[in-house]
N, C-alpha and C positions, 0 to 999 in steps of 0.2 A: 795337606793343605786345607785351610778353613774355607768353607763355602761363604760367598758373599751374598747369596740369594736372600738370606734372612737377616742381613746386616741392617743397622739403623738407617743408613743412607738409602739402601734399596727399598726399605719399607716406606721411608719418607717420600721418595720419588713416586712410589705406587700410590700413596695417599694423595699427593699433589694431583696426579692424573685423574684420580677418581673424584676428588672434591672440586677441582677447578674446571672440569669438563662436564659438570652436571647442570641440570636445569636449576637446581638450588643456587648454584654459583651465579647464574644470570640474575636471579631475584636479589641476591645479596650485593652484587657489584654493578648494578645499573640504576639509573637515576630514579625512576618511578617507584621502585620497590626496595631501595636500599635502606631507607629510614630517614626520619626527619633530622637526626643528629648530623649526618654527613652533609646534608643540604645546608644546615646552619653553618657548619665548619667551613665549607667552601666559600661562603659569603663573608665569614668573619675570621676565625682563628687562622685557618689555612690561607684564606685569601689575603689577609694582611701580610703574612710571611712572604707570599709570592710577590706581591706588589712592592713591599719594602725592599726586597732583594733586587728586583728589576730596576726600581728607581734609584737605589743607592749604589749598586755595583756594576750595572751594565751601562756601557758607554752611550751617551746621548745620540751619537751618530747611528748606533744600532737601533735605538728607539725610533728614530725618524725613518730609517730605511725599512724596518720590519724585523721583528724578532723571529728567531728560529728556535723552536721548543721541542723537547723530547721527554716523554714520560716512559720509564721502564717499569715493568710489572703493572701495566695500566688497567688490568681487569676489563671492566665494561666501558672504560673511557671517561668516567664521570669527571675526574679531576681535569684532564686535558681539555675536554669539550667546554667545561665551565670557564676555564682560564682563557681559552681563545675568545669565547663570547664576551667575557668581562673586559679583556684588554681592548677589544675593538669598540666596545661601548664607551670606554674611556679615551678613545682616540689614539690608542697605541697600536699601530699596525702589526699584523703577524704575517711574516713571509711564508712560513711553513711550520707544521707541527706534526710530529710522529709519535705514535703510541705503540709500545711493544709488550707482548705477553706471551708466555709459552703455551697458553691455552687457546686452541683453535676455536672453541666454543665461545669464549669471552671476546676474542678478536672479532668474530662474526657479529656478536651483540654490539660491540663498540661501533662497527661500521654502520649498523642499523641505527644506533643512537645518533650518530653524526648526521645522518640524513634527515632525522626528524627534529633534532635539537638546534642545529645551526642553520643560518641563512645559506642559500645555495652558494653564494660567492665565498662564504666562510668555509663551508664544507669542502670546497675544492682544494683548500690549503691543508687539509688534514688527511693523514694516512695512518692506517693501523695495519700492523704486520706481525705475524707469529715469529717471535725471537726469544731465545732464552737469555736470562740475565748474564750468565757467564760467557755468552758468545754474542753479545749485542751487535757488534759490527759485522761479523761474518754472516750471521743469520739474517740481519736486516738488509745487508747488501744483496743477498740472494733473493729475499722476499720482495724487495722494492724494485729489483732490477737496476740498481744503481751501483757504480763501482765504489769500492772502499775508499779510494782517494777522494771521491766527491762527498763522502760522508765525514771523513776525518777532519777535525779542526774547524767545523762549520756551524756549531750550535752554541747559542748564547746561554740557554738554561736547560739543564737536565734535572729531573726530579723523580722521586719515587716515594710512594706511601704504602706502608705495611708490606714491604717486599724484600728489603735488603737483609732482614733477619734470616730468610731462607738460605741465602748465600753463605752466611756464617754457619748455619747448621750443616750445609753440604760441603763445607770446606772449599768453596770456590769464590769467596768474596774478593780475593785479590784480582781474579780474572775480570769480574764485574767492574771493579773500580778502574782497572786499566783501560777497559773499553769506554767507560764514562769519560775518563781523561782524554782518550783518543777522540771522542765525539766533540768535546768542547773546544771552542776557540780559546786562544790565550786570554785570560781574564774572565772566561765564562764561569758560571756558578752552578753548583750542584746542591740541591736541597733533598735531604733525606728525613722522612718522618716515619717513625716506627714505634712499636710497643716499648714501654719502660718496664723493665723487669722488677722495679721497686714499687710499682703500683700495687697496692695490697691485694686486690682481687686477682691479678695475674699471679702473684706469688702463691696464693692458696691453691689456685688451679694447677700451677706447676707442681706443687707438692703432690697433688692427686695424680697427675700424669706420671710422675716419676715413680710411683708405686707400681705402674703397669708397663713401663718401657724405659729404655736407656735415656739418661739425662741429655745426651747430645742431640737426640731427635726432637727435643722440646726446648732447646736452648733459647733464651732471650739474652742478647748481649747487654752489657752495661753501656752507659753513655760513652765512656772512654773507649770501649771496644767498638762501638759504632764508628767513632771518629778515627781510630787508629789506622785502618787501611788507607784512608784518604791522606792522612799526614805522611804515611810511609811511601805513598805514590807521588809525593811532591805537591799535594794540594796545600793551600793556606787555609787553616780552619778559622772561619770568620765568626762562628757562633756554635756553641753546643749547650743545650739546656733541656730541661724537662718542662712540659707545658700541656695544657688541654685536659679538661675534666669531663668531656662530653663523649659518650660512646657513639660510634657511627650509627648504630642501630637504635639509638634512643628515640622515643616518641616525643611529642610536643611537651608533655608534662615534665618528663625527666630532663629534657633539654633546658626548659625554662628554670627548673630548680637548680641544675648544675651551673647554669650561666650566672644565676644569682649568687651562688656560693663561691664561684671562682675567685674573686678578689681575696676573700678571707683564706681560702685554701692555699692560694699562691703565697700569701704572707706567712702562713704557718708551716706548710709542708710542700713547697713547690717541687722538691726532689722526688716526691711520691706521685706526681701527676701522671696521667695516663700515657702520654707520648714522650718519646725522645726525639730531639731535633738536632741535626748536624748540618750546618751550612758551610760549604767549602768552595774555594776558588782555585781555578787552574792557574798556576804561575809557571814561568819559564824555568826549566831545569837548569841548574848551575853545574857546569862540569867541575869535577874535582881532580 
């Protein structure tokens, strides 16, 4: 029998635990130290996507009563906290927001960020809990002290940034997508933003990695591969495209330069942009 101790999956899990439970991960995935690039994107490229989806696809009745939001693989909570604050500044109420990540270190940082970033009445609506992407419902139910029935079918928007690719690498993306579908109400929307394997810098780095370890452990899915599990699980694919030329860690100078170049780059080589975007909507399953 072949031992699995040194398998690509086992090593990848070990790397996750080491990288995402470190002090460096807090600096990389929290607001004050993450970089100017991600701050810009939350207000612009990413922010536009979130608001366009909310205003276009989510029922007006939900907008008036209060949105229910969920971010999986939330890291230090930057995306979720920014969205909650931005929605309420625009007069769109939030009923509740939940952020999940497998890293206890990052979830603790996210809780601290919420207390310092949000107004007290906003912070009361936000919860962060340790939960793995492949078992969102079960882990979150246990961590939040809420029954699975109370979680299922109750969220308007579920989103993840730079996290779904790990599910592809670990061969559990179908479990993650099934739980996302379970969390969403009918008509609810899921937004996935992750690395584009055709971005030239990523391709050169992958070639370097593949000389040192197995290809599966460094896999970046194609745009179609990002979308496929959602389509297979009964989601309607609303949009899939490549976008964004600004790294999360970019300083002010690089952010300004890439922002200026973005229109030309989109015209010439949009399929080489840094990120892949898949927007999908939960629709009622039709019995066959």
